[in-house]
C-alpha positions in Angstrom: 0.4 0.2 0.0 1.6 3.4 -1.0 2.4 5.7 2.0 -0.1 8.7 2.5 1.6 12.1 1.9 2.9 13.7 5.4 0.3 16.7 6.1 1.9 19.9 5.6 2.1 22.3 9.2 -0.5 25.2 9.9 1.1 28.3 10.0 -0.7 30.5 12.8 -1.0 33.7 12.1 -0.7 35.7 15.7 -1.2 39.2 17.1 0.3 40.2 20.5 -0.1 43.4 22.6 0.0 46.5 21.3 1.2 48.0 24.4 -0.1 46.3 27.4 1.3 42.2 27.6 -1.9 41.3 29.5 -3.7 41.7 26.6 -3.0 38.5 24.8 -5.4 35.9 23.9 -5.5 32.8 25.7 -5.3 30.8 22.2 -2.3 33.2 21.2 -0.5 31.4 24.5 -1.7 28.2 23.5 -0.3 28.4 20.3 3.1 30.0 21.0 3.9 27.1 23.7 2.9 24.5 21.0 4.5 25.5 18.0 8.3 24.3 17.9 8.7 27.4 15.9 7.9 31.0 15.7 8.9 33.5 13.1 9.0 37.0 15.0 10.0 40.7 13.7 12.8 40.9 16.2 13.2 38.4 18.4 14.7 40.4 20.6 11.0 42.3 21.2 9.4 39.4 21.3 11.4 37.3 23.5 10.4 39.8 26.4 6.6 38.8 25.7 7.7 34.9 26.1 9.6 35.2 29.2 6.7 37.4 30.6 4.6 34.0 30.1 7.4 31.8 30.4 7.6 30.4 27.0 10.8 28.5 25.3 10.0 28.5 22.5 12.0 29.0 19.0 12.4 32.1 17.6 14.2 32.8 14.3 13.7 36.4 12.4 11.4 37.3 9.6 11.1 40.9 9.0 10.7 43.2 5.6 14.7 42.7 4.9 15.3 39.0 4.8 11.6 37.3 4.2 12.3 36.5 1.1 15.1 34.8 1.6 13.8 33.1 5.3 10.8 31.9 2.9 12.1 28.5 1.7 13.5 27.3 5.1 10.2 28.3 6.6 8.1 26.3 3.6 10.3 23.6 3.9 9.7 23.1 7.5 5.7 23.2 7.6 5.9 20.9 4.5 8.1 18.9 6.9 4.6 18.7 9.1 5.6 20.9 11.5 3.6 24.4 12.8 4.5 27.6 12.8 3.5 31.0 14.6 3.9 34.2 12.9 4.1 37.5 15.4 5.2 40.6 14.7 6.2 43.5 17.7 3.0 44.7 18.4 -0.8 43.6 17.1 -1.6 41.7 14.3 0.9 41.0 11.5 0.8 42.3 8.3 -1.1 44.8 9.3 1.7 47.6 8.2 3.9 45.1 9.2 6.1 41.5 7.6 4.6 38.3 6.7 2.8 38.3 3.4 5.0 37.2 1.1 5.2 34.5 3.7 2.0 33.9 4.1 1.3 33.9 0.1 3.9 31.3 -0.4 2.6 28.8 2.2 -0.5 29.8 0.6 0.8 28.9 -2.8 2.7 25.8 -1.3 -0.5 24.2 0.0 0.0 24.6 3.8 -3.0 25.7 5.6 -3.1 28.9 7.5 -4.7 30.1 10.7 -5.2 33.4 12.3 -5.6 33.6 15.8 -6.5 37.5 16.2 -6.2 39.6 18.4 -5.0 43.2 19.1 -4.8 45.4 16.6 -3.7 49.4 16.9 -6.4 50.1 13.3 -9.1 49.1 15.3 -8.4 49.8 19.0 -8.0 53.7 17.7 -11.5 53.2 15.6 -13.3 52.0 18.6 -11.8 55.2 20.5 -11.8 57.9 17.8 -15.3 59.0 18.2 -15.5 59.2 14.3 -17.7 57.2 12.0 -16.2 53.8 11.8 -18.4 52.8 9.8 -17.1 52.6 6.8 -13.1 53.6 7.1 -10.1 53.5 4.6 -6.3 52.4 6.0 -3.3 54.3 4.6 -0.5 53.2 6.8 2.6 55.2 7.0 2.3 58.4 4.9 5.3 59.3 2.6 8.3 60.6 4.9 9.1 63.4 2.4 6.7 66.1 1.9 6.2 66.8 -1.3 5.1 62.8 -1.7 3.3 63.5 1.5 0.7 66.0 0.4 0.4 64.4 -3.7 -0.9 61.7 -0.9 -3.1 63.6 0.8 -4.5 65.5 -2.0 -5.8 62.8 -3.4 -7.7 61.1 -0.3 -9.4 65.0 0.6 -12.4 63.9 -1.4 -12.0 60.1 0.4 -15.9 60.3 1.8 -14.7 57.6 4.4 -13.0 58.1 7.9 -9.0 57.9 7.6 -6.7 56.2 9.0 -3.0 56.5 9.1 -0.6 55.4 11.6 2.4 58.0 11.9 6.0 58.2 13.8 6.3 60.6 16.4 9.4 62.4 14.4 6.9 63.1 11.4 3.9 63.7 13.4 3.9 67.1 13.5 4.7 67.6 9.9 1.8 65.2 8.7 -0.3 67.2 10.6 0.5 70.1 9.3 0.1 68.7 5.9 -3.5 67.4 6.6 -4.1 70.9 7.7 -3.0 72.3 4.1 -4.9 69.9 2.2 -8.0 68.7 4.0 -8.6 72.1 5.9 -8.2 73.1 9.4 -12.1 72.3 10.7 -11.7 68.3 9.6 -13.0 66.0 12.6 -9.0 64.1 13.4 -8.5 61.9 16.6 -4.9 61.2 17.9 -4.6 58.2 19.6 -1.1 57.5 21.1 0.3 54.6 23.3 -3.0 53.1 23.1 -3.0 50.7 26.1 -0.2 51.6 27.6 0.6 54.2 31.0 0.8 57.9 29.0 -2.4 56.3 26.8 -3.6 59.6 25.0 -6.9 60.1 23.3 -7.9 63.2 22.0 -10.7 64.6 19.2 -10.6 68.0 17.6 -10.7 69.4 14.3 -6.7 69.6 12.7 -6.1 72.9 12.9 -6.8 72.6 16.6 -4.7 69.0 16.8 -1.8 70.5 14.7 -1.0 73.7 17.4 -2.2 71.4 20.0 1.2 69.0 19.1 3.2 71.4 18.2 2.7 73.6 22.0 3.2 69.3 23.6 6.4 68.0 23.1 5.9 65.4 24.6 2.5 64.3 22.0 5.2 64.0 19.8 6.4 60.6 21.7 5.9 57.1 21.1 3.1 55.1 18.8 0.8 57.4 16.9 -2.6 56.1 15.1 -4.4 59.4 13.4 -8.1 58.5 12.5 -9.5 61.6 10.6 -12.7 62.5 9.6 -14.4 61.9 5.5 -15.1 64.4 3.2 -18.9 65.1 4.4 -20.9 66.2 1.2 -21.8 70.3 0.5 -26.0 70.0 1.0 -25.6 72.9 -1.4 -23.3 71.3 -3.9 -25.5 70.7 -7.1 -25.7 68.1 -9.2 -26.1 67.2 -13.0 -30.2 66.6 -12.5 -30.6 70.1 -10.6 -28.8 71.7 -13.6 -31.2 70.0 -15.5 -34.7 71.1 -13.9 -34.1 74.7 -13.4 -33.0 74.6 -17.3 -36.0 73.2 -18.4 -38.1 75.6 -15.7 -36.0 78.9 -17.3 -37.4 77.9 -20.9 -41.0 79.0 -19.1 -40.2 81.5 -15.6 -38.0 84.1 -15.0 -34.7 83.3 -13.0 -36.1 84.1 -9.6 -39.3 82.3 -9.8 -37.5 79.2 -11.4 -35.0 78.4 -8.6 -38.2 79.0 -6.1 -40.3 76.1 -8.0 -36.6 74.3 -8.8 -35.4 74.7 -4.7 -39.8 73.0 -4.1 -38.7 70.3 -6.6 -35.3 68.7 -5.9 -34.8 70.3 -1.9 -31.8 72.5 -3.0 -30.7 76.0 -2.0 -33.3 78.7 -3.6 -29.7 80.5 -3.3 -27.7 77.7 -5.0 -30.2 76.9 -7.9 -30.5 81.6 -8.7 -26.3 81.8 -8.9 -26.4 78.7 -11.3 -29.4 80.2 -13.4 -27.2 83.3 -13.9 -24.9 80.9 -15.4 -26.8 79.1 -17.2 -28.3 82.0 -19.4 -26.9 83.7 -21.7 -27.6 87.2 -23.9 -30.1 85.4 -26.2 -31.9 83.6 -23.2 -30.8 80.3 -22.0 -28.0 77.6 -23.1 -28.3 73.7 -23.0 -27.6 72.2 -20.2 -28.1 68.4 -20.2 -28.2 66.2 -17.1 -26.7 63.0 -17.1 
């Protein structure tokens, strides 16, 4: 009888605390104890967590600089039927952390991948931000250089979803300055700093106020930082093609003032906005055609 193929080991993607070491889950502790090998972003950093819970599992480094080179050996480990845990320095691996290539390689080579969920700076910041979190876009770290950072923000300023950024303490002040430049002073934002740690700070205000506060409080330019920024709110006075089409039709039979009043009742838009649009629609000979989409 032919010998059955050996079952591949499972790659466990394990979330670890973002600050307070007590935040690790019971399942995560069990997995880290049971696996024969842990792939850690920084073995020196992770040793503190393992020592806290008396875990002596062997670790190997898997970070952004060596991940590609480390993958073949880790896949061989899994193909030998041995489980493997992947952890980052803090939080859930692959969220602005290395591990993406390893997870893909495991899947492509027929190795099961399992999640061991837990802390995430992204979700933690959203949950305490006081800003709508039903729809959001995670942008990770902004570019380091001012010009590139402003280009990225300029492309995002009309995004209606809540935006979440990670930022380094050294670049926080410059990032807030650029956010104000591109998004304006009055956009709502929350700074979530050093979450779960002794000097945790959660502060919601406008971007302009937040920029000034961080500039005047140097201690806020220290530690791990997440910025949650409200999405762009629609302008209730903005007119769309249908509104302009309604105005165009009415201008054919009514004076401008009456056309604006009737259009306001039909569309629910601002009479003043419709009146101004009517001025633009009229020309010397009467009106020019505007076709709604």
